[in-house]
C-alpha positions in Angstrom: 115.2 129.1 153.2 114.8 125.6 154.5 117.2 123.1 156.0 118.1 120.0 154.0 115.2 117.6 153.5 117.4 114.6 154.1 118.1 115.6 157.7 114.6 116.8 158.7 111.0 116.2 157.7 110.1 119.7 158.7 111.4 122.7 156.8 112.0 125.6 159.2 112.3 128.9 157.5 115.5 130.9 158.0 116.4 134.2 156.4 119.6 134.5 154.3 122.0 137.1 155.8 125.0 136.5 153.6 126.1 134.7 150.4 129.5 133.0 150.3 131.4 131.6 147.3 130.0 128.3 146.0 127.3 129.6 146.6 126.7 128.9 150.2 124.2 130.8 152.3 124.7 132.1 155.8 121.3 131.9 157.5 119.7 133.1 160.7 116.4 132.0 162.3 114.0 134.9 163.1 114.2 134.3 166.8 118.0 134.0 166.9 120.4 136.9 167.6 123.3 135.2 165.8 123.9 133.5 162.5 123.5 129.8 162.2 126.9 128.0 162.6 126.8 126.0 159.3 126.3 127.7 155.9 123.7 126.0 153.6 124.6 124.8 150.1 122.5 126.1 147.2 121.3 122.6 146.5 119.7 122.4 149.9 117.5 125.5 149.4 113.9 124.4 148.9 112.0 127.5 148.1 111.6 131.2 148.8 109.2 133.3 150.8 106.1 134.4 148.8 104.2 136.3 151.5 104.3 137.0 155.2 101.4 137.2 157.7 102.6 139.1 160.7 101.8 137.9 164.2 100.3 134.5 163.2 103.1 132.7 164.9 102.6 134.7 168.1 98.9 133.9 168.2 99.6 130.2 167.6 102.2 130.2 170.4 99.8 131.8 172.8 96.9 129.4 171.9 99.0 126.3 172.4 99.9 127.1 176.0 97.7 125.5 178.7 96.1 128.9 179.5 95.5 129.6 175.8 93.9 126.1 175.2 91.6 126.7 178.2 90.6 130.1 176.9 90.1 128.7 173.4 88.0 125.8 174.8 85.9 128.3 176.8 85.2 130.4 173.7 84.2 127.2 171.7 81.9 126.1 174.6 80.4 129.5 174.9 79.7 129.5 171.1 78.0 126.1 171.3 75.9 127.2 174.3 74.8 130.5 172.7 74.1 129.0 169.2 70.5 127.9 170.0 69.7 131.5 171.1 70.5 132.9 167.6 67.3 133.4 165.6 67.2 131.5 162.3 65.5 132.6 159.1 62.6 130.5 158.1 62.4 129.3 154.5 
């Protein structure tokens, strides 16, 4: 479930928790304990969930912190430093 395209360029995903006459959908963001204040009209729905990859958002959130970026940078630098030590096959 996404918010109206005319009000945002991004389409945050929200789950539908109730259907009202019209139809209008009562939504709730995954991180929110309460329903969103404004029901969404059916015309403003821009898709449906096809699949779910658990924990990807958590990993992304951790990697985009200053500490996460420092660790990620360290891992990349370590990989670059160790790459010459890996034996290569000769053709």
